[in-house]
C-alpha positions in Angstrom: 15.4 -45.6 -13.9 14.8 -49.3 -14.8 13.4 -50.4 -18.1 10.2 -51.6 -16.5 9.5 -48.1 -15.1 10.1 -46.3 -18.3 7.1 -44.8 -20.2 6.2 -46.4 -23.4 6.6 -44.7 -26.8 2.8 -44.5 -27.0 2.7 -42.6 -23.7 5.3 -40.1 -25.0 3.3 -39.7 -28.2 0.1 -39.1 -26.2 1.9 -36.5 -24.1 3.0 -34.7 -27.2 -0.5 -34.7 -28.6 -1.7 -33.2 -25.3 0.8 -30.4 -25.7 -0.5 -29.7 -29.2 -4.1 -29.6 -27.9 -3.1 -27.3 -25.0 -1.3 -25.0 -27.5 -4.5 -24.7 -29.6 -6.6 -24.0 -26.5 -4.1 -21.3 -25.3 -4.1 -19.6 -28.7 -7.9 -19.7 -28.9 -8.1 -18.2 -25.4 -5.6 -15.4 -26.3 -7.5 -14.6 -29.5 -10.8 -14.3 -27.7 -9.5 -12.7 -24.5 -11.9 -10.2 -22.8 -9.1 -8.2 -21.2 -5.5 -8.1 -19.9 -6.5 -10.4 -17.0 -8.9 -12.8 -18.6 -9.1 -15.9 -16.3 -9.6 -18.1 -19.4 -6.1 -17.2 -20.7 -4.6 -17.8 -17.2 -6.3 -21.2 -17.0 -5.1 -22.1 -20.6 -1.6 -21.0 -19.7 -1.5 -23.3 -16.7 -2.9 -26.2 -18.7 -0.2 -25.7 -21.4 2.5 -25.5 -18.7 1.3 -28.7 -17.1 1.1 -30.5 -20.4 4.6 -29.3 -21.5 6.1 -30.4 -18.2 4.6 -33.9 -18.4 5.8 -34.3 -22.0 9.3 -33.1 -21.1 9.5 -35.6 -18.2 8.3 -38.5 -20.3 10.5 -37.6 -23.2 13.6 -37.5 -20.9 12.6 -40.8 -19.2 12.1 -42.6 -22.5 14.7 -41.1 -24.8 17.0 -39.1 -22.5 16.1 -36.0 -24.5 14.6 -32.6 -23.4 12.5 -30.0 -25.1 14.1 -26.7 -26.4 11.7 -24.5 -24.5 10.8 -23.9 -20.9 7.4 -22.7 -19.7 7.3 -21.3 -16.1 5.1 -23.2 -13.7 1.9 -21.7 -12.3 3.7 -21.2 -8.9 6.1 -18.7 -10.6 3.3 -16.5 -11.9 0.9 -14.1 -10.2 -2.8 -15.0 -10.3 -5.2 -12.9 -12.3 -5.8 -9.4 -10.9 -8.7 -9.5 -8.5 -8.5 -6.1 -6.9 -10.7 -3.1 -7.3 -11.3 -2.0 -10.9 -10.8 1.7 -9.9 -8.5 1.6 -6.9 -8.5 4.7 -4.7 -5.1 3.8 -3.1 -2.0 1.9 -3.7 0.9 0.4 -1.8 4.5 0.1 -3.1 6.5 -2.7 -1.4 10.2 -2.7 -2.0 13.0 -5.0 -0.8 16.6 -4.5 -1.7 19.4 -6.8 -0.4 23.0 -5.6 0.0 26.3 -7.2 1.1 28.7 -5.2 3.2 31.8 -5.7 1.2 33.9 -2.8 2.4 33.2 -2.2 6.1 35.9 0.4 6.5 34.4 2.5 3.8 31.0 2.3 5.5 32.5 3.2 8.9 34.3 6.2 7.3 31.0 7.5 5.9 29.2 7.1 9.2 32.0 9.0 11.0 31.6 11.9 8.5 27.8 11.9 9.1 28.4 12.2 12.9 31.0 15.0 12.4 28.7 17.0 10.1 25.9 16.7 12.7 28.3 17.7 15.4 27.5 14.6 17.3 29.7 12.3 19.3 28.7 8.7 19.9 29.9 5.1 19.4 27.5 4.4 16.6 30.0 5.0 13.8 32.4 2.5 15.3 30.3 -0.5 14.6 28.9 -1.8 11.3 25.3 -2.0 12.5 25.6 1.4 14.1 27.0 2.8 10.8 24.2 1.3 8.8 21.7 3.0 11.1 23.4 6.4 10.6 23.6 5.8 6.8 19.9 5.0 6.4 18.9 7.7 8.8 20.8 10.3 6.7 20.0 9.2 3.1 16.8 8.1 1.3 16.8 4.4 0.2 16.8 5.5 -3.5 20.0 7.5 -2.9 21.7 4.7 -1.2 20.7 2.4 -4.1 22.3 4.7 -6.6 25.5 5.3 -4.4 25.8 1.8 -2.8 29.4 1.3 -4.0 30.4 4.6 -2.4 29.1 3.3 0.9 31.0 0.0 0.7 27.9 -2.0 -0.3 27.2 -4.5 -3.1 23.7 -5.0 -4.6 21.9 -8.3 -4.2 18.4 -9.2 -5.4 15.6 -6.7 -5.3 11.9 -6.6 -5.9 9.2 -4.0 -6.2 5.5 -4.8 -5.9 2.6 -2.3 -6.5 -0.7 -3.3 -5.0 -4.1 -1.6 -5.3 -6.8 -1.2 -2.7 -10.1 0.7 -2.2 -8.6 2.8 0.6 -5.4 3.5 2.5 -5.0 1.2 5.6 -5.5 2.8 9.0 -2.3 4.4 10.4 0.0 1.9 12.1 -2.1 -1.0 11.0 0.6 -2.9 9.1 3.8 -1.5 10.5 4.7 -4.6 12.6 4.5 -6.9 9.6 4.5 -4.8 6.4 4.9 -7.7 3.9 2.7 -10.5 5.5 -0.7 -9.3 4.5 -0.2 -8.9 0.7 -3.0 -10.5 -1.4 -1.4 -11.6 -4.7 -4.6 -10.8 -6.5 -4.2 -7.1 -5.7 -0.8 -6.9 -7.3 -0.9 -4.5 -10.2 2.7 -5.1 -11.3 5.9 -6.6 -10.1 9.5 -6.0 -11.0 12.3 -8.3 -9.9 16.1 -8.0 -10.3 18.2 -11.0 -9.4 21.7 -12.3 -9.8 20.2 -15.5 -11.0 19.4 -13.8 -14.3 22.9 -12.4 -14.6 24.4 -15.9 -13.9 22.3 -17.4 -16.8 23.6 -14.6 -19.2 27.2 -15.1 -18.0 26.9 -18.9 -18.7 25.7 -18.2 -22.2 28.6 -15.7 -22.8 31.1 -18.3 -21.4 29.7 -20.9 -23.8 30.1 -18.5 -26.7 33.6 -17.6 -25.7 34.5 -21.3 -25.3 33.2 -22.0 -28.8 35.1 -19.1 -30.3 38.4 -20.3 -28.7 38.0 -24.0 -29.6 40.5 -25.6 -32.0 37.6 -26.3 -34.4 36.8 -22.6 -34.6 40.4 -21.7 -35.2 40.4 -23.9 -38.3 37.9 -21.6 -39.9 39.9 -18.5 -39.3 41.9 -17.0 -42.2 45.3 -15.4 -41.4 45.3 -11.6 -41.4 47.0 -9.8 -44.3 50.1 -8.2 -42.7 49.7 -5.2 -45.2 46.3 -4.3 -43.8 
């Protein structure tokens, strides 16, 4: 970025003051919240996130520095709950991703399923056929708990619980089960992702690097051979 395009020190200072104001508003909204899904708290959160992001960008452009905290953007959060207060029905949406890392193990299990059912077909000789046999024989939760045994490796997964006034008509959503979800009806959501594990691994690697650095060795005292 050229010097002419850089923000001024005054602009950075003004952005910092905006963050302070947004922090006060957010705290005031939290202190006076009317419930778990108070829209005032949600709005104050978004304002704080926007102010913090602006300050972070200006700080970096002007001084090549960043803030020590990160606030998720509004796009990464669910909107306030807007479903029925006393829902009469709920839907549980689950997605689990797997990688087929040991095809031979999967095929062997599929063959055993066919033999136990006293069936003879070509399904167990192909990976897609074996997967059909596997998921036809076991419940998804059992496959999740035994995935390594079946030659699978877990990927990301997510579980959404949505509320409604009544159960949809039979067959109504089967063709597109995940396309008609209203985010405002989501009661809770649980995500498991390798992204989180990667972040933790990076932190552990940094800690290990520090522990093994020459500077760290200088602080270590030699062990007493008699102990």
